C-alpha positions as CSV (number, residue, x, y, z in Angstrom):
1,M,-126.8,-58.9,20.1
2,E,-125.9,-59.3,16.4
3,F,-128.3,-59.2,13.5
4,K,-127.8,-60.6,10.1
5,Q,-128.1,-58.4,7.1
6,L,-131.3,-59.3,5.2
7,D,-130.7,-59.2,1.4
8,L,-133.9,-58.7,-0.5
9,K,-133.7,-59.2,-4.2
10,P,-136.3,-57.8,-6.6
11,Q,-138.7,-60.6,-7.6
12,G,-139.8,-59.1,-10.9
13,N,-143.4,-58.9,-12.1
14,W,-146.0,-61.7,-12.1
15,F,-145.1,-62.9,-15.6
16,Q,-141.4,-63.4,-14.7
17,R,-142.2,-65.2,-11.4
18,K,-144.9,-67.6,-12.7
19,I,-144.5,-68.0,-16.5
20,W,-140.9,-67.2,-17.4
21,T,-139.4,-69.9,-15.2
22,P,-137.6,-72.9,-16.7
23,H,-140.7,-75.1,-16.1
24,G,-143.0,-72.4,-17.7
25,K,-140.7,-72.2,-20.7
26,R,-140.7,-76.0,-21.2
27,T,-144.5,-76.0,-20.8
28,L,-144.9,-73.4,-23.5
29,I,-142.6,-75.2,-25.9
30,Y,-144.5,-78.5,-25.4
31,M,-147.8,-76.8,-25.9
32,L,-146.6,-75.2,-29.1
33,A,-145.1,-78.6,-30.3
34,G,-148.4,-80.4,-29.5
35,A,-150.4,-77.8,-31.4
36,V,-148.1,-78.0,-34.5
37,L,-148.1,-81.9,-34.4
38,S,-151.9,-81.9,-34.1
39,L,-152.2,-79.6,-37.1
40,I,-149.8,-81.8,-39.1
41,F,-151.9,-84.8,-38.1
42,S,-155.1,-83.1,-39.3
43,Y,-153.4,-82.3,-42.6
44,I,-152.2,-85.9,-43.1
45,T,-155.5,-87.5,-42.1
46,G,-157.8,-85.1,-44.0
47,D,-157.7,-82.4,-46.5
48,I,-156.9,-79.2,-44.5
49,E,-158.6,-77.0,-47.1
50,K,-161.9,-78.7,-46.4
51,L,-161.6,-78.3,-42.6
52,T,-163.2,-75.2,-41.2
53,L,-161.5,-72.6,-39.0
54,G,-163.3,-73.9,-36.0
55,E,-162.1,-77.5,-36.6
56,N,-158.5,-76.2,-37.0
57,I,-158.7,-74.2,-33.8
58,Y,-160.2,-77.3,-32.0
59,S,-157.3,-79.4,-33.3
60,L,-154.7,-76.9,-32.2
61,S,-156.3,-76.5,-28.7
62,I,-156.3,-80.3,-28.2
63,G,-152.7,-80.5,-29.2
64,A,-151.8,-77.7,-26.9
65,F,-153.7,-79.4,-24.0
66,F,-151.7,-82.6,-24.5
67,G,-148.5,-80.6,-24.4
68,F,-149.7,-79.0,-21.2
69,L,-150.7,-82.3,-19.8
70,I,-147.3,-83.9,-20.6
71,T,-145.4,-81.3,-18.6
72,N,-147.8,-80.7,-15.7
73,S,-149.2,-84.1,-14.9
74,P,-148.2,-85.5,-11.4
75,C,-146.1,-88.2,-13.0
76,A,-144.2,-85.7,-15.1
77,R,-143.4,-83.8,-11.9
78,G,-142.1,-86.9,-10.1
79,K,-145.1,-87.3,-7.7
80,C,-146.4,-90.7,-8.8
């Protein structure tokens, strides 16, 4: 009876397995781009000096959410 050799490769830590994948990198890039575009939009539509820190953080988080949604929606992953 012959047995095949089982080659086990180290999987790395949780961050490398879950976040630092090609899809994870693309998601982070889109979230950053969405946040920056949202901040630029806030600057164009209103005076950014008059906006409070809370409003700026809200704008950044909405932009990051849209970046996350673009890369992780079912249609973006080919499951429509």
